[in-house]
PDB file with one MODEL, atoms N, CA, C and O in Angstrom:
MODEL        1
ATOM      1  N   MET A   1     -32.211 158.817 168.686  1.00  0.00           N
ATOM      2  CA  MET A   1     -32.996 159.644 167.786  1.00  0.00           C
ATOM      3  C   MET A   1     -33.696 160.724 168.600  1.00  0.00           C
ATOM      4  O   MET A   1     -34.339 160.441 169.611  1.00  0.00           O
ATOM      5  N   ASN A   2     -33.561 161.950 168.148  1.00  0.00           N
ATOM      6  CA  ASN A   2     -34.124 163.083 168.872  1.00  0.00           C
ATOM      7  C   ASN A   2     -35.335 163.618 168.105  1.00  0.00           C
ATOM      8  O   ASN A   2     -35.232 163.955 166.925  1.00  0.00           O
ATOM      9  N   ILE A   3     -36.476 163.694 168.781  1.00  0.00           N
ATOM     10  CA  ILE A   3     -37.700 164.192 168.159  1.00  0.00           C
ATOM     11  C   ILE A   3     -37.965 165.596 168.669  1.00  0.00           C
ATOM     12  O   ILE A   3     -38.084 165.822 169.873  1.00  0.00           O
ATOM     13  N   ASN A   4     -38.056 166.536 167.738  1.00  0.00           N
ATOM     14  CA  ASN A   4     -38.337 167.921 168.089  1.00  0.00           C
ATOM     15  C   ASN A   4     -39.856 168.104 168.081  1.00  0.00           C
ATOM     16  O   ASN A   4     -40.479 168.105 167.019  1.00  0.00           O
ATOM     17  N   MET A   5     -40.444 168.257 169.257  1.00  0.00           N
ATOM     18  CA  MET A   5     -41.904 168.323 169.368  1.00  0.00           C
ATOM     19  C   MET A   5     -42.481 169.569 168.697  1.00  0.00           C
ATOM     20  O   MET A   5     -43.628 169.549 168.250  1.00  0.00           O
ATOM     21  N   ASP A   6     -41.709 170.644 168.622  1.00  0.00           N
ATOM     22  CA  ASP A   6     -42.191 171.843 167.930  1.00  0.00           C
ATOM     23  C   ASP A   6     -42.433 171.546 166.449  1.00  0.00           C
ATOM     24  O   ASP A   6     -43.431 171.976 165.871  1.00  0.00           O
ATOM     25  N   VAL A   7     -41.508 170.812 165.852  1.00  0.00           N
ATOM     26  CA  VAL A   7     -41.643 170.451 164.439  1.00  0.00           C
ATOM     27  C   VAL A   7     -42.819 169.493 164.247  1.00  0.00           C
ATOM     28  O   VAL A   7     -43.568 169.613 163.278  1.00  0.00           O
ATOM     29  N   VAL A   8     -42.978 168.549 165.162  1.00  0.00           N
ATOM     30  CA  VAL A   8     -44.089 167.598 165.071  1.00  0.00           C
ATOM     31  C   VAL A   8     -45.426 168.331 165.166  1.00  0.00           C
ATOM     32  O   VAL A   8     -46.341 168.052 164.391  1.00  0.00           O
ATOM     33  N   MET A   9     -45.546 169.257 166.102  1.00  0.00           N
ATOM     34  CA  MET A   9     -46.806 169.990 166.256  1.00  0.00           C
ATOM     35  C   MET A   9     -47.089 170.862 165.042  1.00  0.00           C
ATOM     36  O   MET A   9     -48.242 170.991 164.629  1.00  0.00           O
ATOM     37  N   GLU A  10     -46.047 171.467 164.462  1.00  0.00           N
ATOM     38  CA  GLU A  10     -46.230 172.278 163.263  1.00  0.00           C
ATOM     39  C   GLU A  10     -46.681 171.396 162.090  1.00  0.00           C
ATOM     40  O   GLU A  10     -47.547 171.789 161.308  1.00  0.00           O
ATOM     41  N   ALA A  11     -46.094 170.219 161.977  1.00  0.00           N
ATOM     42  CA  ALA A  11     -46.470 169.294 160.909  1.00  0.00           C
ATOM     43  C   ALA A  11     -47.924 168.837 161.077  1.00  0.00           C
ATOM     44  O   ALA A  11     -48.659 168.744 160.094  1.00  0.00           O
ATOM     45  N   LEU A  12     -48.335 168.556 162.300  1.00  0.00           N
ATOM     46  CA  LEU A  12     -49.720 168.150 162.546  1.00  0.00           C
ATOM     47  C   LEU A  12     -50.690 169.286 162.223  1.00  0.00           C
ATOM     48  O   LEU A  12     -51.788 169.045 161.721  1.00  0.00           O
ATOM     49  N   SER A  13     -50.289 170.504 162.508  1.00  0.00           N
ATOM     50  CA  SER A  13     -51.124 171.662 162.193  1.00  0.00           C
ATOM     51  C   SER A  13     -51.310 171.794 160.688  1.00  0.00           C
ATOM     52  O   SER A  13     -52.424 172.014 160.211  1.00  0.00           O
ATOM     53  N   ILE A  14     -50.229 171.660 159.948  1.00  0.00           N
ATOM     54  CA  ILE A  14     -50.301 171.755 158.481  1.00  0.00           C
ATOM     55  C   ILE A  14     -51.151 170.614 157.928  1.00  0.00           C
ATOM     56  O   ILE A  14     -51.974 170.829 157.037  1.00  0.00           O
ATOM     57  N   MET A  15     -50.957 169.404 158.451  1.00  0.00           N
ATOM     58  CA  MET A  15     -51.726 168.258 157.998  1.00  0.00           C
ATOM     59  C   MET A  15     -53.209 168.440 158.295  1.00  0.00           C
ATOM     60  O   MET A  15     -54.054 168.097 157.468  1.00  0.00           O
ATOM     61  N   GLY A  16     -53.526 168.971 159.454  1.00  0.00           N
ATOM     62  CA  GLY A  16     -54.918 169.206 159.816  1.00  0.00           C
ATOM     63  C   GLY A  16     -55.587 170.203 158.889  1.00  0.00           C
ATOM     64  O   GLY A  16     -56.737 170.012 158.494  1.00  0.00           O
ATOM     65  N   LYS A  17     -54.874 171.268 158.539  1.00  0.00           N
ATOM     66  CA  LYS A  17     -55.422 172.254 157.602  1.00  0.00           C
ATOM     67  C   LYS A  17     -55.660 171.628 156.236  1.00  0.00           C
ATOM     68  O   LYS A  17     -56.667 171.912 155.587  1.00  0.00           O
ATOM     69  N   GLY A  18     -54.743 170.783 155.800  1.00  0.00           N
ATOM     70  CA  GLY A  18     -54.899 170.102 154.518  1.00  0.00           C
ATOM     71  C   GLY A  18     -56.095 169.174 154.510  1.00  0.00           C
ATOM     72  O   GLY A  18     -56.864 169.153 153.549  1.00  0.00           O
ATOM     73  N   MET A  19     -56.256 168.409 155.574  1.00  0.00           N
ATOM     74  CA  MET A  19     -57.390 167.485 155.665  1.00  0.00           C
ATOM     75  C   MET A  19     -58.701 168.244 155.748  1.00  0.00           C
ATOM     76  O   MET A  19     -59.695 167.821 155.157  1.00  0.00           O
ATOM     77  N   LEU A  20     -58.724 169.348 156.465  1.00  0.00           N
ATOM     78  CA  LEU A  20     -59.921 170.178 156.540  1.00  0.00           C
ATOM     79  C   LEU A  20     -60.269 170.736 155.163  1.00  0.00           C
ATOM     80  O   LEU A  20     -61.438 170.766 154.779  1.00  0.00           O
ATOM     81  N   GLY A  21     -59.264 171.171 154.429  1.00  0.00           N
ATOM     82  CA  GLY A  21     -59.492 171.677 153.077  1.00  0.00           C
ATOM     83  C   GLY A  21     -60.083 170.617 152.164  1.00  0.00           C
ATOM     84  O   GLY A  21     -61.006 170.897 151.399  1.00  0.00           O
ATOM     85  N   ILE A  22     -59.554 169.397 152.241  1.00  0.00           N
ATOM     86  CA  ILE A  22     -60.080 168.300 151.431  1.00  0.00           C
ATOM     87  C   ILE A  22     -61.525 168.015 151.805  1.00  0.00           C
ATOM     88  O   ILE A  22     -62.361 167.820 150.923  1.00  0.00           O
ATOM     89  N   PHE A  23     -61.834 167.989 153.090  1.00  0.00           N
ATOM     90  CA  PHE A  23     -63.197 167.736 153.554  1.00  0.00           C
ATOM     91  C   PHE A  23     -64.151 168.808 153.036  1.00  0.00           C
ATOM     92  O   PHE A  23     -65.251 168.492 152.582  1.00  0.00           O
ATOM     93  N   VAL A  24     -63.741 170.065 153.099  1.00  0.00           N
ATOM     94  CA  VAL A  24     -64.590 171.166 152.631  1.00  0.00           C
ATOM     95  C   VAL A  24     -64.859 171.029 151.134  1.00  0.00           C
ATOM     96  O   VAL A  24     -65.992 171.219 150.691  1.00  0.00           O
ATOM     97  N   VAL A  25     -63.828 170.700 150.352  1.00  0.00           N
ATOM     98  CA  VAL A  25     -64.008 170.543 148.911  1.00  0.00           C
ATOM     99  C   VAL A  25     -64.959 169.386 148.602  1.00  0.00           C
ATOM    100  O   VAL A  25     -65.809 169.507 147.719  1.00  0.00           O
ATOM    101  N   ILE A  26     -64.828 168.276 149.312  1.00  0.00           N
ATOM    102  CA  ILE A  26     -65.721 167.135 149.095  1.00  0.00           C
ATOM    103  C   ILE A  26     -67.161 167.515 149.407  1.00  0.00           C
ATOM    104  O   ILE A  26     -68.070 167.143 148.664  1.00  0.00           O
ATOM    105  N   VAL A  27     -67.386 168.250 150.492  1.00  0.00           N
ATOM    106  CA  VAL A  27     -68.739 168.683 150.846  1.00  0.00           C
ATOM    107  C   VAL A  27     -69.308 169.606 149.773  1.00  0.00           C
ATOM    108  O   VAL A  27     -70.474 169.475 149.400  1.00  0.00           O
ATOM    109  N   ILE A  28     -68.501 170.534 149.276  1.00  0.00           N
ATOM    110  CA  ILE A  28     -68.968 171.444 148.226  1.00  0.00           C
ATOM    111  C   ILE A  28     -69.336 170.666 146.969  1.00  0.00           C
ATOM    112  O   ILE A  28     -70.376 170.936 146.367  1.00  0.00           O
ATOM    113  N   ILE A  29     -68.511 169.710 146.560  1.00  0.00           N
ATOM    114  CA  ILE A  29     -68.811 168.909 145.375  1.00  0.00           C
ATOM    115  C   ILE A  29     -70.084 168.102 145.585  1.00  0.00           C
ATOM    116  O   ILE A  29     -70.911 168.004 144.678  1.00  0.00           O
ATOM    117  N   ALA A  30     -70.250 167.523 146.772  1.00  0.00           N
ATOM    118  CA  ALA A  30     -71.457 166.744 147.051  1.00  0.00           C
ATOM    119  C   ALA A  30     -72.700 167.628 146.993  1.00  0.00           C
ATOM    120  O   ALA A  30     -73.727 167.203 146.464  1.00  0.00           O
ATOM    121  N   LEU A  31     -72.628 168.831 147.517  1.00  0.00           N
ATOM    122  CA  LEU A  31     -73.774 169.750 147.465  1.00  0.00           C
ATOM    123  C   LEU A  31     -74.078 170.174 146.033  1.00  0.00           C
ATOM    124  O   LEU A  31     -75.246 170.290 145.660  1.00  0.00           O
ATOM    125  N   LEU A  32     -73.053 170.405 145.231  1.00  0.00           N
ATOM    126  CA  LEU A  32     -73.273 170.753 143.830  1.00  0.00           C
ATOM    127  C   LEU A  32     -73.934 169.609 143.072  1.00  0.00           C
ATOM    128  O   LEU A  32     -74.849 169.838 142.280  1.00  0.00           O
ATOM    129  N   VAL A  33     -73.486 168.393 143.305  1.00  0.00           N
ATOM    130  CA  VAL A  33     -74.089 167.233 142.644  1.00  0.00           C
ATOM    131  C   VAL A  33     -75.541 167.086 143.073  1.00  0.00           C
ATOM    132  O   VAL A  33     -76.410 166.825 142.241  1.00  0.00           O
ATOM    133  N   TYR A  34     -75.808 167.250 144.349  1.00  0.00           N
ATOM    134  CA  TYR A  34     -77.179 167.161 144.855  1.00  0.00           C
ATOM    135  C   TYR A  34     -78.059 168.236 144.223  1.00  0.00           C
ATOM    136  O   TYR A  34     -79.175 167.948 143.791  1.00  0.00           O
ATOM    137  N   ALA A  35     -77.564 169.471 144.166  1.00  0.00           N
ATOM    138  CA  ALA A  35     -78.336 170.570 143.590  1.00  0.00           C
ATOM    139  C   ALA A  35     -78.590 170.335 142.102  1.00  0.00           C
ATOM    140  O   ALA A  35     -79.706 170.537 141.626  1.00  0.00           O
ATOM    141  N   LEU A  36     -77.575 169.914 141.373  1.00  0.00           N
ATOM    142  CA  LEU A  36     -77.757 169.662 139.943  1.00  0.00           C
ATOM    143  C   LEU A  36     -78.730 168.510 139.705  1.00  0.00           C
ATOM    144  O   LEU A  36     -79.499 168.537 138.745  1.00  0.00           O
ATOM    145  N   THR A  37     -78.700 167.513 140.562  1.00  0.00           N
ATOM    146  CA  THR A  37     -79.642 166.399 140.431  1.00  0.00           C
ATOM    147  C   THR A  37     -81.064 166.885 140.644  1.00  0.00           C
ATOM    148  O   THR A  37     -81.969 166.498 139.904  1.00  0.00           O
ATOM    149  N   LYS A  38     -81.270 167.722 141.641  1.00  0.00           N
ATOM    150  CA  LYS A  38     -82.611 168.251 141.917  1.00  0.00           C
ATOM    151  C   LYS A  38     -83.090 169.170 140.788  1.00  0.00           C
ATOM    152  O   LYS A  38     -84.264 169.139 140.419  1.00  0.00           O
ATOM    153  N   ILE A  39     -82.194 169.977 140.247  1.00  0.00           N
ATOM    154  CA  ILE A  39     -82.567 170.946 139.217  1.00  0.00           C
ATOM    155  C   ILE A  39     -82.891 170.243 137.896  1.00  0.00           C
ATOM    156  O   ILE A  39     -83.851 170.601 137.213  1.00  0.00           O
ATOM    157  N   THR A  40     -82.082 169.241 137.544  1.00  0.00           N
ATOM    158  CA  THR A  40     -82.209 168.636 136.216  1.00  0.00           C
ATOM    159  C   THR A  40     -83.051 167.373 136.189  1.00  0.00           C
ATOM    160  O   THR A  40     -83.257 166.799 135.119  1.00  0.00           O
ATOM    161  N   SER A  41     -83.541 166.927 137.329  1.00  0.00           N
ATOM    162  CA  SER A  41     -84.326 165.685 137.334  1.00  0.00           C
ATOM    163  C   SER A  41     -85.687 165.917 136.684  1.00  0.00           C
ATOM    164  O   SER A  41     -86.328 166.951 136.872  1.00  0.00           O
ATOM    165  N   ARG A  42     -86.092 164.933 135.930  1.00  0.00           N
ATOM    166  CA  ARG A  42     -87.413 164.989 135.289  1.00  0.00           C
ATOM    167  C   ARG A  42     -88.327 164.030 136.005  1.00  0.00           C
ATOM    168  O   ARG A  42     -87.923 162.926 136.371  1.00  0.00           O
ATOM    169  N   LYS A  43     -89.561 164.448 136.204  1.00  0.00           N
ATOM    170  CA  LYS A  43     -90.521 163.577 136.870  1.00  0.00           C
ATOM    171  C   LYS A  43     -91.098 162.595 135.845  1.00  0.00           C
ATOM    172  O   LYS A  43     -91.518 162.982 134.755  1.00  0.00           O
ATOM    173  N   LYS A  44     -91.105 161.323 136.226  1.00  0.00           N
ATOM    174  CA  LYS A  44     -91.662 160.280 135.361  1.00  0.00           C
ATOM    175  C   LYS A  44     -93.154 160.164 135.655  1.00  0.00           C
ATOM    176  O   LYS A  44     -93.603 160.286 136.795  1.00  0.00           O
ATOM    177  N   GLY A  45     -93.895 159.923 134.587  1.00  0.00           N
ATOM    178  CA  GLY A  45     -95.299 159.679 134.818  1.00  0.00           C
ATOM    179  C   GLY A  45     -96.145 160.690 134.172  1.00  0.00           C
ATOM    180  O   GLY A  45     -97.370 160.625 134.273  1.00  0.00           O
TER     181      GLY A  45
ENDMDL
END
């Protein structure tokens, strides 16, 4: 079996970009949820 390292490195690059994109989207969603919680929270008492 012959492994072409150029193809492997290109695949890892694409995978890394995809994982980075997912991480960025998760962070944005978490910040939006945090902001909406702060904006819409009512103080008890």
